[in-house]
C-alpha positions as CSV (number, residue, x, y, z in Angstrom):
1,V,-0.1,0.0,0.2
2,E,3.0,2.4,0.7
3,D,4.3,2.0,-2.7
4,L,1.3,3.6,-3.8
5,N,2.4,6.8,-2.7
6,R,5.1,6.8,-5.1
7,V,2.7,6.5,-8.3
8,T,1.2,9.5,-9.7
9,F,-2.5,9.4,-10.1
10,F,-3.0,12.5,-12.3
11,E,-1.4,15.8,-12.0
12,G,-3.2,18.2,-9.8
13,L,-4.5,15.1,-8.2
14,G,-1.8,13.5,-6.3
15,S,-0.6,9.8,-5.8
16,I,-2.9,6.5,-6.1
17,G,-2.1,6.4,-2.3
18,D,-4.0,10.0,-1.9
19,K,-6.7,8.4,-4.4
20,A,-7.0,5.3,-2.1
21,R,-7.3,7.4,0.8
22,R,-9.9,9.7,-0.5
23,V,-11.9,6.7,-1.6
24,A,-11.5,5.1,1.7
25,A,-12.6,8.1,3.6
26,L,-15.9,8.6,1.1
27,A,-16.5,4.6,1.2
28,K,-16.8,5.0,5.2
29,E,-19.4,7.8,4.5
30,I,-21.6,5.8,2.1
31,A,-21.3,2.8,3.5
32,P,-24.3,3.3,6.2
33,V,-26.5,4.4,2.8
34,V,-26.0,1.3,1.2
35,G,-26.3,-1.0,4.1
36,A,-22.4,-2.0,4.5
37,D,-20.4,-1.9,7.5
38,P,-18.4,1.6,7.7
39,A,-14.9,0.0,8.8
40,L,-15.1,-2.7,6.7
41,A,-15.8,-0.5,3.5
42,E,-13.0,1.8,4.4
43,K,-10.6,-1.2,5.0
44,A,-11.6,-2.5,1.6
45,A,-10.9,1.2,-0.2
46,R,-7.8,1.2,1.5
47,L,-6.6,-1.9,-0.3
48,A,-8.5,-1.7,-3.1
49,K,-5.6,-0.3,-5.2
50,A,-3.0,-2.3,-3.7
51,D,-2.3,-4.7,-6.5
52,L,-1.2,-1.6,-9.3
53,T,2.3,-1.7,-8.0
54,T,2.8,-5.7,-8.4
55,G,4.8,-7.2,-11.5
56,M,1.4,-9.2,-12.4
57,V,-0.9,-6.3,-13.0
58,Y,1.9,-4.3,-14.5
59,E,2.2,-6.9,-17.1
60,F,-1.7,-7.8,-17.2
61,P,-3.4,-4.3,-16.6
62,E,-6.7,-6.1,-17.1
63,L,-6.0,-8.1,-14.2
64,Q,-6.3,-5.2,-11.7
65,G,-8.9,-6.1,-9.2
66,L,-8.8,-9.6,-9.6
67,M,-5.3,-10.3,-8.7
68,G,-6.0,-7.5,-5.5
69,R,-8.6,-10.4,-4.5
70,Y,-6.3,-12.7,-5.0
71,Y,-3.6,-11.4,-2.7
72,A,-5.8,-10.2,-0.3
73,L,-7.3,-13.9,0.3
74,A,-4.0,-14.8,0.6
75,Q,-2.9,-12.6,3.4
76,G,-6.0,-13.3,5.5
77,V,-8.6,-10.8,4.2
78,T,-12.1,-11.7,4.7
79,P,-14.0,-12.6,1.7
80,D,-16.3,-9.6,1.6
81,I,-13.4,-7.2,1.7
82,A,-11.3,-9.3,-1.0
83,D,-14.5,-9.5,-3.2
84,A,-15.1,-5.6,-2.9
85,I,-11.1,-5.5,-4.0
86,R,-12.2,-7.1,-7.1
87,D,-15.5,-5.4,-8.0
88,H,-14.7,-1.7,-7.0
89,Y,-14.0,-1.1,-10.7
90,K,-17.1,-2.5,-12.0
91,P,-19.3,-1.9,-14.1
92,Q,-16.9,-1.0,-16.9
93,G,-19.6,-1.3,-19.6
94,A,-23.3,-1.8,-20.4
95,D,-22.6,-5.5,-20.2
96,D,-20.4,-5.6,-17.2
97,D,-21.7,-7.1,-13.9
98,V,-22.7,-4.7,-10.9
99,P,-21.4,-5.1,-7.7
100,T,-24.3,-6.4,-5.2
101,A,-22.7,-7.2,-1.9
102,P,-23.2,-3.8,0.1
103,V,-19.1,-3.3,1.2
104,S,-18.6,-3.9,-2.8
105,V,-21.4,-1.1,-3.9
106,A,-19.7,1.1,-1.3
107,V,-16.4,1.2,-2.5
108,A,-17.2,1.0,-6.3
109,L,-19.6,4.0,-5.7
110,A,-16.9,6.0,-3.6
111,D,-14.1,5.2,-6.4
112,K,-16.4,6.6,-9.1
113,I,-17.7,9.7,-7.2
114,D,-14.2,10.6,-6.0
115,T,-13.0,10.6,-9.6
116,L,-15.6,12.6,-10.9
117,T,-15.4,15.1,-8.0
118,A,-12.2,15.4,-8.1
119,F,-11.7,15.6,-11.9
120,W,-14.4,18.1,-11.8
121,A,-12.8,20.2,-8.7
122,I,-9.9,20.7,-11.0
123,G,-11.7,21.7,-14.1
124,K,-11.2,18.4,-16.0
125,K,-14.7,17.9,-17.7
126,P,-15.4,15.9,-20.8
127,T,-15.8,17.9,-23.8
128,G,-17.7,16.7,-27.1
129,S,-16.6,13.3,-27.7
130,S,-13.2,13.8,-25.8
131,D,-13.4,12.1,-22.6
132,P,-9.8,10.8,-21.6
133,F,-10.5,9.9,-18.2
134,A,-13.6,8.0,-18.8
135,L,-15.7,10.2,-16.7
136,R,-19.0,9.1,-18.5
137,R,-18.3,5.6,-18.1
138,A,-17.8,6.3,-14.4
139,A,-21.1,8.2,-14.0
140,L,-23.0,5.5,-15.8
141,G,-21.7,3.0,-13.6
142,V,-22.8,5.1,-10.4
143,I,-26.6,5.0,-12.4
144,A,-26.2,1.3,-13.1
145,M,-25.5,1.0,-9.2
146,Q,-28.0,3.1,-8.2
147,L,-31.0,1.7,-10.5
148,E,-30.1,-1.8,-10.6
149,V,-29.2,-2.5,-7.2
150,C,-30.1,0.5,-4.6
151,A,-33.8,0.4,-6.4
152,G,-34.1,-3.0,-4.7
153,M,-32.3,-1.9,-1.5
154,S,-34.6,1.1,-1.4
155,K,-37.4,-1.0,-0.3
156,N,-35.6,-1.2,2.8
157,G,-35.1,2.4,3.2
158,L,-31.7,2.6,1.5
159,R,-31.4,4.9,-0.9
160,F,-29.2,8.3,-2.0
161,S,-29.4,11.3,-3.5
162,L,-26.5,12.5,-5.4
163,L,-26.0,16.0,-4.5
164,P,-25.7,15.0,-0.6
165,I,-23.1,12.4,-1.8
166,F,-21.3,15.1,-3.7
167,E,-21.3,17.1,-0.3
168,R,-19.9,14.2,1.4
169,A,-17.0,14.1,-1.0
170,R,-16.2,17.8,-0.6
171,P,-14.8,17.6,3.1
172,V,-12.8,14.2,1.5
173,I,-11.2,16.8,-1.0
174,D,-10.6,19.6,1.5
175,V,-8.8,17.3,4.0
176,L,-6.5,16.0,1.6
177,R,-5.5,19.4,0.1
178,N,-2.5,19.7,2.2
179,S,-1.2,16.4,1.8
180,P,2.6,16.4,1.8
181,T,2.4,13.9,-1.2
182,S,-0.6,15.7,-3.1
183,P,-0.2,19.2,-4.9
184,F,-4.0,19.1,-5.1
185,D,-5.4,22.7,-5.3
186,G,-8.8,22.3,-6.8
187,Q,-12.3,23.1,-5.1
188,L,-15.7,21.3,-5.4
189,S,-17.8,24.7,-5.5
190,T,-21.6,24.7,-5.3
191,N,-21.6,25.3,-8.9
192,D,-19.4,22.5,-9.7
193,A,-21.9,20.3,-7.8
194,Q,-24.7,21.3,-9.9
195,D,-22.7,21.2,-13.4
196,L,-21.8,17.6,-11.9
197,L,-25.6,16.8,-11.6
198,I,-26.4,18.0,-14.9
199,F,-23.8,15.8,-16.2
200,F,-25.3,13.2,-14.4
201,H,-28.9,13.8,-16.2
202,D,-27.1,13.7,-19.4
203,R,-25.8,10.0,-18.6
204,L,-29.3,9.1,-17.0
205,K,-30.9,10.0,-20.5
206,V,-28.4,7.8,-22.4
207,Y,-29.1,4.8,-19.8
208,L,-32.9,5.2,-19.9
209,K,-33.1,6.1,-23.8
210,D,-31.0,2.8,-24.3
211,K,-33.8,1.1,-22.2
212,G,-36.7,1.9,-24.4
213,H,-37.9,5.3,-22.9
214,R,-38.7,8.6,-25.1
215,H,-36.3,11.2,-24.7
216,D,-39.3,13.9,-24.3
217,H,-40.6,11.7,-21.3
218,I,-37.4,11.6,-19.5
219,D,-36.9,15.3,-19.8
220,A,-40.5,15.7,-18.3
221,V,-39.3,14.0,-14.8
222,L,-36.1,15.7,-14.4
223,T,-37.0,18.6,-12.2
224,K,-38.8,19.2,-9.2
225,A,-41.6,21.2,-8.8
226,D,-39.8,24.3,-7.7
227,G,-37.8,24.0,-11.0
228,L,-34.5,22.5,-9.2
229,L,-33.0,19.5,-11.0
230,E,-33.9,16.4,-9.3
231,D,-30.9,14.4,-7.8
232,D,-32.6,11.4,-6.5
233,L,-32.3,8.8,-9.7
234,I,-34.9,6.5,-8.5
235,L,-37.1,9.1,-8.0
236,I,-36.9,10.2,-11.7
237,V,-37.3,6.5,-12.9
238,R,-40.5,6.0,-10.9
239,K,-41.9,9.4,-12.0
240,L,-41.1,8.3,-15.5
241,E,-42.6,4.8,-15.3
242,A,-45.9,6.4,-13.9
243,L,-46.0,9.4,-16.4
244,E,-45.7,6.9,-19.3
245,A,-48.4,4.7,-18.3
246,F,-50.6,7.5,-17.8
247,L,-50.0,8.9,-21.1
248,K,-51.1,5.8,-22.5
249,T,-54.3,6.4,-21.4
250,D,-57.2,8.5,-22.4
251,D,-57.3,10.8,-19.8
252,G,-53.5,11.1,-20.1
253,A,-53.3,11.8,-23.7
254,N,-56.1,14.4,-23.3
255,L,-54.8,16.0,-20.4
256,A,-51.8,16.5,-22.0
257,A,-53.5,18.2,-25.0
258,G,-55.3,20.4,-22.5
259,Y,-52.2,21.4,-21.0
260,K,-50.6,22.2,-24.3
261,R,-53.5,24.5,-25.4
262,A,-53.3,26.3,-22.0
263,A,-50.0,27.0,-22.0
264,N,-50.0,28.3,-25.7
265,I,-52.7,30.4,-24.7
266,L,-50.4,31.9,-21.9
267,K,-47.3,32.1,-24.1
268,A,-49.4,34.2,-26.6
269,E,-50.4,36.5,-24.0
270,E,-47.1,36.8,-22.3
271,K,-45.4,37.4,-25.8
272,K,-48.1,40.4,-26.4
273,G,-47.2,41.7,-23.2
274,A,-50.8,41.0,-22.1
275,L,-50.2,38.7,-19.0
276,P,-50.3,40.7,-15.9
277,D,-47.9,39.9,-13.1
278,G,-48.7,38.0,-9.9
279,L,-52.2,36.7,-11.1
280,A,-54.3,34.7,-8.8
281,V,-57.4,33.4,-9.2
282,N,-60.5,35.4,-7.4
283,E,-63.2,32.5,-6.7
284,G,-65.6,35.1,-6.3
285,A,-65.3,36.4,-9.9
286,L,-65.8,33.0,-11.3
287,E,-69.0,33.5,-13.6
288,Q,-69.4,30.2,-15.5
289,A,-70.3,26.8,-14.5
290,E,-67.4,25.3,-16.2
291,E,-64.7,27.7,-14.9
292,K,-66.2,27.0,-11.4
293,A,-66.2,23.4,-11.9
294,L,-62.2,23.7,-13.2
295,F,-61.4,25.5,-10.0
296,S,-63.2,23.1,-7.5
297,A,-61.5,20.2,-9.3
298,L,-58.2,21.8,-9.5
299,K,-58.5,22.5,-5.7
300,S,-59.0,18.8,-5.0
301,A,-56.4,17.7,-7.4
302,E,-53.9,19.7,-6.0
303,D,-54.2,18.4,-2.4
304,K,-54.5,15.0,-4.0
305,A,-51.3,15.0,-6.0
306,S,-49.4,16.9,-3.4
307,K,-50.0,14.2,-0.9
308,A,-49.3,11.3,-3.3
309,V,-46.1,13.0,-4.5
310,A,-44.5,13.5,-1.0
311,A,-45.9,9.4,-0.2
312,E,-43.9,9.0,-3.7
313,K,-46.9,7.3,-4.7
314,F,-46.7,8.7,-8.6
315,E,-49.5,6.3,-10.1
316,D,-51.9,8.0,-7.5
317,A,-50.4,11.4,-8.1
318,M,-51.2,10.7,-11.9
319,A,-54.6,9.9,-11.0
320,A,-55.5,13.0,-9.4
321,L,-54.5,14.8,-12.7
322,A,-56.6,12.5,-14.5
323,S,-59.8,14.2,-12.8
324,L,-58.8,17.3,-14.5
325,R,-59.4,16.2,-17.5
326,A,-63.0,16.4,-18.0
327,P,-63.1,19.9,-16.6
328,I,-60.4,21.4,-18.7
329,D,-62.1,20.3,-21.9
330,A,-65.6,21.6,-20.8
331,F,-64.0,24.9,-19.8
332,F,-62.1,25.1,-23.2
333,D,-65.4,24.3,-25.1
334,K,-67.8,26.7,-23.2
335,V,-65.5,29.3,-21.7
336,T,-63.7,32.4,-23.9
337,V,-60.6,33.0,-22.0
338,N,-60.0,36.3,-24.1
339,A,-63.2,37.6,-22.9
340,N,-63.9,41.4,-23.2
341,D,-63.8,42.6,-19.6
342,A,-59.9,42.8,-18.6
343,K,-60.7,41.8,-15.1
344,L,-62.5,38.8,-16.3
345,R,-59.8,37.9,-19.0
346,A,-57.1,38.1,-16.3
347,N,-58.9,36.0,-13.7
348,R,-59.5,33.1,-16.3
349,L,-55.7,33.4,-17.6
350,A,-55.1,32.9,-13.8
351,L,-57.2,29.9,-13.7
352,L,-54.9,28.5,-16.5
353,Q,-52.1,29.0,-14.6
354,R,-53.4,27.3,-12.0
355,F,-53.9,24.5,-13.9
356,I,-50.4,24.5,-15.4
357,A,-48.9,24.7,-11.8
358,A,-51.0,21.8,-10.9
359,T,-49.3,19.4,-13.3
360,A,-45.9,20.8,-12.4
361,S,-45.6,18.8,-9.1
362,V,-45.8,15.6,-10.8
363,A,-44.2,16.1,-14.4
364,D,-42.9,19.0,-16.7
365,L,-45.5,18.4,-19.6
366,S,-44.3,21.1,-21.4
367,K,-41.3,18.6,-22.3
368,L,-43.8,16.7,-24.1
369,E,-43.4,16.5,-28.0
370,G,-46.5,15.2,-30.3
């Protein structure tokens, strides 16, 4: 292990020994999130790179990890630690196995997240088709582990969001800033973390499109109701599955059409400068039965959808939105939005804004095509 301190990992990121210590510190942090023993995860991570200085791996680099497992077992290391040493590079491609044992998952995640956050911290990001440090592959590995392994664990409450994990990497990077063997002087800023999350979203789109999902459906579930990027990948997939099932129904397809019509009206008014700021529905000013019915349905759907989303019951949230299909259809059939009376027109525009906002708690329907 000491020999790793004499092998450079990357200029600006210190030695492989520094890398191993960063991964060990991060694996210890991640371990409870994935149901692993922190001490075992830390030990496995400290030993994970040790075989890189051996003659066998020098001659046959493809044996890295595998030889580490054999060496570890020969030294009396427990099988779970030895397996984590072997598996921490996985998955290295779409056809590679994903680690499933908790200690292996903790170390494999820590290794990839350290690589990503460290290179982001020194500004070495993929550009175009250039990705010399295989950062796209590292991100896809994290995605595969979360969606294929941690999705099953999540039934037992074991799940993680990306931004808090990036935050756990920040002090690991900062502590090692003054390492005598590392000239590292980068910093993982909040903006870097957000940029890295966008990078993960891009990789997630690739992953999900390969699974047969439409790109516009994916885009519709990448943000929260407040417009911030969603960093819980399992949540994104659950919302995506619920949205796609909903859009296959008549209610879903018709509601999406109603959304598009409402959005186009509001967009046209905004373009003309005729959309007042701070619009709010004045219930007492609603005149026709159809606009009153839509407002009543909105209040009910908002409450049900909000509770369903909070409980992560996205099918129920979609069902709540489905209840708006008939009222919005009737509204457009019977109500003139651009009424001559300015106050009446503003109130009806506010009603459409309320309708648009109600759907945002579940998905951004503006991203849907066709």
